C-alpha positions in Angstrom: 297.1 -53.3 204.3 298.8 -56.6 203.8 299.6 -58.8 206.9 303.4 -57.9 206.3 302.6 -54.2 206.4 300.6 -54.6 209.5 303.4 -56.3 211.3 305.9 -53.5 210.1 303.5 -50.8 211.4 303.4 -52.5 214.8 307.1 -52.8 215.2 307.6 -49.2 214.1 305.2 -48.1 216.8 307.0 -50.2 219.4 310.5 -48.8 218.4 309.1 -45.4 219.2 309.2 -46.5 222.9 312.3 -46.3 224.9 312.7 -49.8 225.9 316.1 -50.8 227.6 315.6 -54.4 227.4 316.0 -56.7 224.3 313.4 -58.8 225.9 310.7 -56.3 225.3 309.9 -57.3 221.8 307.7 -60.2 220.6 308.1 -62.5 217.6 306.3 -61.5 214.4 304.1 -64.7 214.6 303.1 -63.8 218.1 302.5 -60.0 216.9 300.2 -61.2 214.2 298.4 -63.5 216.4 297.6 -60.7 218.7 296.6 -58.4 216.0 294.2 -60.9 214.5 292.7 -61.8 218.1 292.1 -58.1 218.8 290.9 -57.5 215.3 288.1 -60.0 215.7 287.0 -58.3 218.9 286.7 -55.1 216.9 284.6 -56.8 214.2 282.3 -58.3 216.9 281.9 -54.8 218.6 281.2 -53.3 215.2 278.0 -55.6 215.0 276.7 -54.4 218.3 277.6 -50.8 218.6 277.8 -47.7 216.5 281.3 -46.7 217.6 282.7 -48.8 214.8 281.3 -49.6 211.3 281.3 -53.1 209.9 282.0 -51.5 206.5 285.6 -51.0 207.8 286.0 -54.8 207.4 286.5 -56.4 204.1 284.0 -58.7 202.8 285.1 -61.9 200.9 283.3 -64.1 198.5 283.8 -68.0 198.6 282.9 -68.4 195.1 282.5 -72.3 195.0 281.4 -74.0 198.3 281.0 -77.6 197.2 277.9 -79.4 198.4 276.7 -83.0 198.9 273.2 -84.1 199.2 272.1 -85.6 202.4 270.1 -88.8 202.4 266.9 -87.9 204.1 264.8 -90.9 203.3 265.4 -92.7 206.7 266.1 -89.7 208.8 263.1 -87.5 208.5 259.7 -88.0 209.9 258.0 -86.6 206.7 260.1 -88.0 203.6 257.3 -87.3 201.2 257.7 -83.4 201.4 259.2 -82.1 198.3 262.5 -80.8 199.5 266.2 -81.5 199.4 269.0 -81.0 202.1 272.5 -80.3 201.2 275.6 -80.0 203.3 279.0 -78.4 202.5 281.8 -80.9 201.8 284.3 -78.9 204.0 283.9 -77.0 207.1 283.2 -73.2 206.5 285.7 -70.6 207.6 285.0 -68.9 210.9 282.8 -65.8 210.2 281.4 -62.6 211.8 278.7 -62.0 209.4 277.0 -63.8 206.5 275.9 -61.3 204.0 274.6 -63.6 201.2 274.3 -67.2 200.2 273.2 -68.0 196.7 273.5 -70.7 194.1 276.4 -70.8 191.7 274.3 -68.8 189.1 273.3 -66.2 191.6 269.5 -66.8 190.8 268.4 -68.4 194.0 269.2 -67.1 197.5 269.0 -68.6 200.9 267.6 -67.0 204.1 268.9 -67.6 207.5 266.8 -70.0 209.3 265.6 -69.8 212.8 266.1 -72.9 214.9 262.6 -72.3 216.1 261.5 -73.2 212.5 263.3 -76.4 212.3 262.5 -79.9 213.2 265.6 -81.6 214.8 265.9 -85.3 213.7 269.3 -87.0 214.0 271.1 -83.7 214.3 269.8 -82.6 210.9 267.3 -79.7 210.8 264.4 -79.5 208.4 262.9 -76.1 207.5 259.2 -76.4 208.5 258.2 -73.4 206.2 257.2 -74.8 202.8 258.6 -73.3 199.7 261.1 -71.5 201.9 264.8 -72.1 201.0 267.0 -71.6 204.1 270.4 -72.1 205.4 271.9 -72.8 208.9 275.3 -73.8 210.3 275.9 -76.9 212.3 279.0 -77.1 214.6 280.9 -80.4 214.5 284.1 -81.7 216.0 286.1 -80.7 212.9 284.5 -77.4 212.3 281.4 -75.6 211.3 279.4 -77.0 208.2 276.6 -75.2 206.2 273.3 -76.9 205.7 270.9 -75.9 203.1 267.1 -76.6 202.5 266.1 -76.5 198.9 262.3 -76.7 197.9 263.0 -76.4 194.2 264.3 -79.7 193.8 267.3 -78.7 191.7 270.7 -80.6 191.8 272.8 -78.1 193.9 276.5 -78.7 193.4 277.8 -75.5 194.9 276.8 -72.2 196.3 278.6 -68.9 196.7 279.0 -67.3 200.1 279.6 -63.6 200.9 280.8 -62.9 204.3 282.9 -61.0 206.8 285.3 -63.5 208.0 286.8 -63.8 211.4 290.3 -64.5 209.8 290.6 -63.1 206.2 293.6 -65.3 205.4 291.5 -68.4 206.5 288.7 -67.6 204.1 291.1 -66.4 201.3 292.8 -70.0 201.2 289.4 -71.9 201.5 289.2 -74.6 198.9 287.2 -73.4 195.9 285.5 -76.7 194.7 288.9 -78.5 195.2 291.3 -75.8 194.1 293.4 -74.0 196.8 294.7 -70.5 196.3 298.3 -71.4 196.1 299.7 -67.9 195.9 297.9 -67.1 199.2 298.9 -70.4 200.9 302.5 -69.9 200.1 302.8 -66.2 200.6 300.5 -65.5 203.7 302.4 -62.2 204.7 301.6 -60.7 201.4 297.6 -61.3 201.6 295.3 -58.5 202.9 294.6 -58.3 206.7 290.9 -57.7 205.9 290.3 -54.3 207.4 290.8 -50.6 206.7 293.9 -48.8 207.7 292.1 -46.6 210.3 290.9 -49.8 212.0 294.4 -51.4 212.0 295.8 -48.0 213.5 293.1 -48.5 216.2 294.0 -52.1 216.9 297.7 -51.4 216.9 297.2 -48.3 219.3 295.1 -50.4 221.7 297.9 -53.2 221.8 300.7 -51.0 222.1 299.1 -48.6 224.7 299.5 -51.5 227.2 303.0 -52.1 226.4 303.8 -48.5 226.6 302.5 -48.3 230.1 304.0 -51.6 231.2 306.9 -51.0 233.8 310.3 -52.0 232.7 310.6 -54.8 235.3 313.6 -56.5 233.8 315.8 -53.3 234.1 314.5 -51.8 237.3 316.4 -52.5 240.6 313.6 -51.2 242.8 312.2 -54.2 244.9 308.7 -55.4 243.9 306.1 -54.5 246.5 
């Protein structure tokens, strides 16, 4: 379903209720925001329980996450170790789950690193396990950045990330090595919401249930208790 179809489905559901006040509706922008917020909660629940499946949420591929090499000559206690550290040039879209990170060819993959296996020096973590390529994310003021440790000493220019994003649209318009998805950027409502129809129906039912049970305060002359 597209974001436009989700909004239409929500409004259709709301119109089934017998509201007497014109003020009972919400703007489409507010509707989409509430749906996305609730959808994120559903995704988080899917990772922790068996009541929902993470397979009901669409995976997206960031095909070209541009990297820059980090100068470690002055920052690390062991500069002679044969490794390289790379950082994403841009903040990574918010995510629920990372499924795979690989080099542009798909030959080399990176494992999630435990912070216990990293030496923290000047806010840059070095993988302490030799010959073990790994990734981790560093939260900064302007977003979350990807860091990679690479022991193969190849010049990495970019990697591919497969993820379940928090906001599918945010990931869809992520810059692919400098090229922005202009169609998605200019027509956001026609882009996928990033979840199965059954999940969207559950999300909308969850949201509209509270509205349906909400008392019609604006048209009720009964004094509030």
